[in-house]
Structures are given as C-alpha cells and as structure tokens.
N, C-alpha and C positions, 0 to 999 in steps of 0.2 A: 519503655515497650507498650505497645498499644494494647488495652485490655479486651478481649474477646466479649463480644455480648452473645449471653445466653439466658435461656431462662431465670438463673440464680440471682443475674444482676441487672437484668433488664429495668426493675424498677425496684426503688428501694422504699423501707417502712414497713411497720407492721401492718398497717391497713392493706397494702399492698397485697399481702399475703392472706388476711383474713377475706378479702372481698375476690381473691382472684377466682377463675374459673379455668385457670390452666391447670390441665389434670396432671401435669408432672410436679407442680406445687402443691397440689392437693394430696397427690401420693407423699410429698415430704411432711405434710401437716399430720397425715396418719401416722408416719413413721415416728414422728415427737409423740403424740399421743399413745400410740401402740408400747412405745418404748418405755413412758412413765408410768404404762399400766403393767409392762412385764416386771418393772423394778419394783413396783409395790407387791404384786403376786408372789415373786421371787422372794422378797423379805420376809411375807408370811409362809412360805416353805419352810426357810431357813429356821425362823421360831418356832414351827410345828418340829423338824425332826432334832432341834434342842432341845426340847420338851421331852421327844420320847428317847432320850438318851437313858433315862432312868424310868423303872416300872412305876414309881410314883411322883406324884406333884415335883416337878422342878423348879420352871418358873413362872408358870401362869395355871389359873384355875381350870376347872372342867368346863365350866360356862365360856371363859374367854378362849378356851382349845376349839369350842364348838365354834365360836365365831371366826377364828383363824381359818379352820380348814374350810369352812363355808366359804371366807372371802377368797382364800387360793383359788379356790375350783371355780368360783362365779368368774373371777377377774381373769384367770388364766383361759377359760372354755370362751366366756362372752366377748372380753374388752381384747385379747391376745390372738387365741389361734383362729378363730371364727373368721375376722378381718383382717389379720395379717397379710396373707398372701394377695387376696384380692384388693384389699384396700390401699397397698403398698405398691408391690410389684404390677398386680393389675392395673392398677390405676396410670401407672407410669408407663409401663411397656406394652399393654395392648393397642392404645392408638398408633405407637409407632411400629408395632408388629403389622396391622394390616394398613400401614401408609398413609395414617390420616393423621389432619391437625390435631385433633383433639377427640375428645368421646362424643356420642352422639347429642347428648344435653348435659351442655358444662355446666349450666346454673343446677341441674338436679345433683350433679355430682359434688358440688358444693354444699347442698342441704343435707346430701348424704353423711359428709363429713361433720356438719352441724349436729345432726341427729345422734350421730356417735359420742362426738364429745360431750353433748347435754346428759348422756348414758353415763359417762365417766364421771364427770362432774355429781350426778345424782349419787354414784356409788360412793364418793369418797365424804359427800355432804352426809350420808348415812353412817359413817363411821363416828360422828361424833353425835348421834342421835339414838345409839343403841344399835349396834352392828347384830347384821340377822344372823341367827344361829341356826338356820334349818338344814344345812347342808345345800350344795349348791344346784341341787334339784329342786328345792323348794316344795318338797313332799307334803301334801295334804294328811291327815287332819294336823299335824305340828305346825305347819306355815300359818294356819288360821288361827290358834289357840295362843302363839307363844306373842310376848309384849315387845319383841324387837321391831325394828323398822321394816318389816317385809313388803309394805306399800311403795315404799321408797325405793328399795332395791329392784322392785317387780317393775316399777314406771322405769326406771333406768333400763333395764331387761328389754322392755317395749322399745324405748326409743332406740336400742342399740339395733333390735330386729326391721324398724324401720328403716333404719340406715343401709341395713343386709338387702332388704326387698329393692330399694331404690337402685345400689349398686349392680344387682342383676338384672332391672329392668335396662340400665345404660350399657352394661356389657353384652347383653342380647342385641340390641338395636346396634349397637358400634360394629358388633361383628357380622350382621346381618347386610347394614347398609354403608358404611364406611370403607368397606375394602377395596383396595386397587383394584381396576377392572380385572388385570390378568390373574387376580388370586382367586381361582375357585376353591370350591369347599374341600377339594382332596390335594390343596396346593396350600392350605393354610399349615402354620405350625402348630406340633400339636398342644401346646399351651393354650391355644386359642380353643381347640375343642373341649379341653379340660375347661376353661373358664365358661363355653357355653353349656358345658352339661352342669356346672355349678350352679349358673344361673336359672338354670331351670328348677333346680332344688330350691334356692332362694324364693322364688317367687311362688312357689305351690305350697312349700313346705311351712316357710315363716309366719305367715297370717294365721296358722293354726295354734303356734306358741303364742302369737299375740293376743288371740281369743281366750286361751287357757289362761294367761296371767291377766287379762282383764275380768275374767269369771271368778278368778281368784281374789282379786281386789274388791269386785261387787260383795262376795261373800263374807271377806272382813268389815268392811264398809255398810252394808243395808241388811247382812244376816239371813241372805237367800240361801236355801241349802240347794247345793249343788255338789260339793265334796265332802262337807263336814256332816258326819254320821249321826251326830246330834239334833241337826236340822233335818234330815232326811235325805241327806245328800250320798256321794258314792267315792271314797277316797280312790278306790281302782281305778275309777274313771279319770282322775287325773293322772294317773300312770299313764292311760293310753292315751291321751290327748299330747302328754309331754313328750312321750318316746315314740310318737308319730311323728312329730318334729326332729325330736333329739338324735333318733339313729340314722335319717337323711342328713341332719347336722356334722354328723359325722363325716361323711361324704362332701358337704361342703367344705370342710376342712382339709379333708385328704385328695379329691379330686385336683385342686389346683396343686397339691405338693406334687401328685404325680406329673402333672403337666411341666413342672420346673425340671422333673427328675429328667424327663423325655427330653428336654432342650440340652440339656448340660452333658448328659451322656454322650450322644452323637458328636458334640464338639468336640470334646477333649478326647474322645476315640480316634477322629477323623474317618467316621465311617456312616454312612448313610442309616438310618434307623432301619432295624430289623420289623418288619411286619407294621409297617406304618398304618393300613386301612384296621388291623386288629386291635392296635393301640386305641386310634380314634372310635372305634364301634364299642369297644369296650369301658369308654368312657359314657358314653350315653348307654350302655346296658347298667353302670354302676347306678347312674343316676335312677333309672326307672324302676331296676329291682329294690333300691334300698327302701322305698316307699311301703314295701310288704315285709319287713322283716322286725319291727318295731317289738313284738311279742317276745322275744328270746329275752328281754329283759323283765319280762312278768312270769318267768316261770314258777316262781314261787309264790305267786299273788293269788292261786286258787284259781286261775283259767282251767280250760277243759284237758283234757289229755291230748284229744284230737287237734286243739290249735296248739297246743307244744310240740306236737310232731310235726305241724304242718310248717310253724314258724322255724323250728331246727333245722328242717329241711331246705325253706329257703334263705336261711342263714350260709349254709354250705354251698347253694346255687351262688351267693352275692361274690363268695371267694374266688370264684370261676375266674371272672374278667380280671380282677386284681392281680390273679395268678399269671395270666396271659400277659399282662404288662411286665411283672416281673421275668418273666422267663425271656420275653423279647428285650430287654433291657440287659440280660446276661448274653444273650445271642447277638445283640449289636458289640457287646465288648469283644465279645472272641474274635480273637486275630486283628483287633484295631491297635492303633498307632496310640497306644494310652498314655496321656500327659497326666501325671499325678501332683498339679498344681490343687490349691486349697479347693475351690468349688468343687472339683470330683472328688477329693478325699471325703468331704461331707456326703457327695453323694453315694460313696461306699459304706458310710455309715449309716447312710438312710436304709440303703438294702440289706444290711444287717438286723438293725434295730427293726424295721418295718415289717420283716419277713418274721422276726420273733413276735411279734406283735400280731400279726397276722392268723399265724399259726397258734397262736394261745387264743386267739379268737374263735378257732374252730373246735377246740375244748371247750370254751364257756358256753358256745353253742350246743355242745351234746348236754342231754337233758340230765342223763346220769351223773356226768361229772360236775355239771354246773349244781345242781342240788346240794355237793358238799364244798364248792368253792365259792358260791354264791357269798356275798357280804365279807370276804376274806379280804386280805393283802395280797391275792392273787389276782383279783379283779383290779386292785388299784395297779398293779405291777403292769397287767394288761393294757390298762389305759394310758397310762404312761409311756409303753412302749409304742403304742399307736400313736397318740398325740403329739408327744414330745420328741419320742425316737423315730416317728415319720414325720409329721407335720412341720414340728418346729425345726428339726435337723434340716429338713427340704427348703424352709423359708430362710435358712441361715444359707444354704447353697446359693440359692438364688439370689438373696442379698450379696454374697460375695462377686457372683458371678457378674450381676449387673450393676455393682457399686461403681466400678470405673464408668459405666455409662450415665449413672444419676448424676454422679457431681465431679466425673473427669478429673481423678485423683486414685491411684493405685495404691494400696494397704501393703502393709510387710509382710510377704509371702513365707518370710520364716516364721514370725509370731502367727501368722492365721494356722501352719500346719502343726505349731507346738499345742495352740488352743484346741483346734480339732482331735487331737490324741488325747488331751487331758478330758475333755468332755464327753469323748467315746468312753475313756474308762472310767471318770466318775458316774457316767450315767449307768453302766454297767453294775458296778459294785452298787449302788443305790438299788437297782431294782431286781436283779437276779436275787438278791438277799430278800428282797419282799415276796417273789415267788416262792422262796422256801418258807417263809413264816405262813404263807397262805395255805400252802398246802398242809403245815402242821396245825391250821385251825385258829391260827390268830386274826379276830376280827378287824376289820376297817373300822376307822373312825373313834376308837376307843383311845380314852385319855390316859388312864392305867392299864395297865395290863400283866398278867403273870410273869416270875423272874426268867422263867425257863426261855422267854423268849427275847431278853435284853440284850445278848451278844449280838444276833442276826440285827437289831434295832440299831446298834452301835454301828457295826459296818455300814447299815443303809444311811447312816446319820453322815459318815465319814465320807461317804461316796458324794453325798448331796453338797458337803461343803468344798470338794473339788469341783464339781458342776458350777457352783456359783462363781470360784477363783477363775474358771475358763470362762464363764460371761464377762467378768471384769477386764479380764484381759481383752477380750474382743471389744468391749465397749471401749478400752485404750487405745488399740490400734487402728480401729476404724475412726474415732474420732482424731485422731493424730495424723491419719491420712490427709483429713481436710486440710490440714496446715502446713505439714511435712511431705505430705507424699507427691511422688514423681507425677508427672502431666500424663496422663492417662490416653492413649491412642484412640481413635475412633474405632478399631476393631481389634482389640488387645487378645481376644480368645481365637480369632480366626472364624466367628461365627457367619451364618448364611443365611439369616432371618433379617428383615427389613431395619430393625432397630439399630444395626449396627451399620448403617450407611448414614445415620444421622452423626453430628457433631459429639463429641463428649466433653462435656455435656451438651445436650439438644439446644438450639435455639428455642426461641418462642413457638413460632410455629411447627417445630420437629425437625422439617427437611429443608435444607436451603436450596434444593433441587428436587423435583420429582423422583422419590427412589425406584429403583430398577428392579423389578422382579424377574430372580434369579431360582436355579433350581433348587428345591429343597434339599438341605441334610448332603448336599455334595461339596465335599472339603476339598482344599489345596492339603497337599502334603507340609509337613513342619517345615521341610526345607523351603516352600514356596511361599511363606507366608513372608 
C-alpha cells in the first residue's frame, strides 16, 4: 500500500525538523517543548500538594518549598499557558484557516520557537545553580537580595517574551495579508478574531515586561537604584510595571481559549454561532480594556483610594465582553443538535470552570472583599479556575478537536470521555476546598499552617492526584492513537472552516487544491455528514 506524502513524512531526520520553515512542523515542535514543560510543572505541583498533607514539614524544607511553588508558577504561566494555544493550535491551524500555504514570515516563526526553547533550557539550567525562590512574579526587593539564580531565570523569561512578540507579529501579518480573496473581515472564523486581538496585546504589552526584567537584572548586576529602597528605588514601581503586562497577559492566555470555544460549540451543536459580530467585537474590546485594569492587583500596596475605585470600576467593565461571549455560546447551544463527543465535553467543563473563575474575579475586584481575601488561598483558587479551568481546559478541547487534522489519527473516544470526567472531578475537589480555605483566612504560599486547615488541605491534595491521573491517561491515549488509532477522515466533525478541506494530516503546502470559501458556520445535519 502506497504511503501518502504529508508534512510529517515529506522529509526525515532531526535536521529537517530543527531547520524547518513549515508552520505545521513548528507547531509540533512547540507541542513537544510545552508538553515537557507541563510535565515538569505538574511534578512540582504534585510535590507541593504532597508537602501540604500535614501542617508541619513532611518531605521538603521551607526553602525548597519556596523554590517548588516559584518553579511551578513560572513554568506553568510563562512556558505552558501563555504559549500553548498560539504556539501549537495557532501555528498549525491559523494558516490553514485563512487558506494560506504558511504564515507570513516562516523564518521568523522558526526563530520564535528557538527563543522559546532557549527560555525553557535556561529555566532547566537554573535548577542546577540554585533554583529561584522569589515566587513567579519576581517581586522586589526580595528578587534583588536573594542569592538564588534570579538573573538566569529572568533572562529565560525575557527570551520567552521575545518569542511571544514574534508570534504576535506573524499572526497579525498573516491575518491581514494571507487570507484568500473571498474571506472578508466578517467572514473570518472567530478563532482568527481571537488570535488577532491576542497579537495586539502581545506586541504592545510584552515589551513592558521585557524592559522590567532588564531593569531588574541591571539593578542586581550594577546596583542601580530602580526598585530597591536601599538604593533609592521603589518596589511598588516593579508591581506597576509587572502587572501592566501581566494583566493583559491574562487575556493573551484567555482570548485564544475563547476563540477555540467559539469554533467547537457551533460544530458540535450543528448550529450557526449566535451573535457573530458581538463575539468578534468583544475580543477587540477585551484586548483594549485589559490595558486599563492592572491596578486591582495593587489594592493593598498603598495606592490612592481614587485609583483603587477607578481600577475596581474598570475591572467590572472588562467582565462585560467576557459575559457577552458566555451568553452567546449558551444561546448557540439552545435547541442545537448537540453531539456529546470529547471536544464538546471539554467545552462544557470550560463553561462551568471559567464562569466560576470569572465570577470570583469580580469578587476579587471588589475592594472591600479583596482586602480580606488578598494573599489567601481564595486567590490561588480563583487564578487556577481562570487559567487551568479556563485556558488549559480550552487548549485540551482544541487539541482533541484538531488532533485528527494534525496527525491523521483518531484517539479513543471512550478513554477521552472518562479522562474528561476525572479531570473535571479532580479539579473541583482540588480548588473548591481552596476557596473555603481562603475565606477562613489560610494564607497562600505558606509551608506550615495551623492544624485546623489540615482536613481541607488533604481534600485538595486528593483532588490534585486525581487531576494528575487524568493527565497521564490523556497522555496514554493520545500517544497510543499515533500508533494504533484509526485513520482520520479529512473532516471528522463536519466543520465548515477552511482547514477541514485539507487532507488529514495536511500536505506540506497545506492544500492539494485551492480551498473553496463556504458560508461560515452553516452546518449539515448529522444525517448528511
């Protein structure tokens, strides 16, 4: 039987992958790097939850504990959640969605991966030189005075930021210049609107973080007073710089996740998306408003009452476009011919978890409540409901949705459904208990704690181990599908966007013939598929 030539087998050898300009292969390289980073960050998370089974020291000292939660946070945020959807799904799907052969700047795309991997390798290297223990935010003045390898990990974060900027430039240029002639702005899939809005944030906000990290390095190396009060600096200035980037960075993570959800829901409901323009414009609105809300992270920093009031109001406003999306997704599902396969099950999990994360974000944005909840486990839980319950679950939904297109193989639907249920159960066990811990006053980041909190910590740790089991099951059936999975049809879900007109997996130049622009989100019934 003749082997079909596609992007995976068109050339062989490690060199052909390391020097490729094919956006699809670069997406697979991102998948490998991000999967390794996720495994490492997950191991650190398991170690943290194991340590917190008892109120006193169990397996690690307080210093090692500080290093563990710093590494877990930095790896998961900077090396996994921020680059996951743009780096993997965006790189693979975006050019296919616009009907192009590749991204606008293929060489720049490869450089973005090399910058990302350099950041990963620096992060791994610094483990052997005294793992950083500042917390993933690198708050001053401690990040200036600690003797751990802050400069190494900050340099790694700077390189990952460079990767993010290059990806944003590439996506903007590709969406502007590479769409097929028939694809006007309001004929674009909603995922492209999400990537467009994300690219704007990446290009504008990420340089602020880069400059901040360079200033931190300069202060450590040259002892220039910028953030260190002992040298005439201001540590709160670091917080302003950091959160001016980092709150928009929340939407660098969330907007692509919302775009993924906007593609999967109409496909599995066999129904046109409700309020297409509202969802599209809400992505742009989120991108713009996200630059104005960073001050709600500084309520207890001593900023003026007027500033806190203004930032609180803006925080409530930024929730409006997110709410528009959620209500439009639910309206799309109403009276739809819903197909409860695994990508859609992950979407349902996303809707529940992200809504909880969003609503608790409103609570945190309320000044009077935040004063009580700040720096407690309530914040930890809210953050994970937004980032993991929202972004990571949406990424998993997208990975399951486009996996047949990426590799040409179908995974075990039965195992995928079981894993989704385990992940949803374990996640809620882990973090609902942390909401309760936070409202009772349990501070975050503490190595030891009062015995009265132990029962809830045990429940949280049990949930975390269930989550870990679910991810190992997912790893098993996805890898197994590559070797034993059934051959995937070109359009297994009946999608209407252009990538489903390519073969599974696609040929090197994406399409064997020019893709035909069809009416967006107009679906055939299940019987017609």
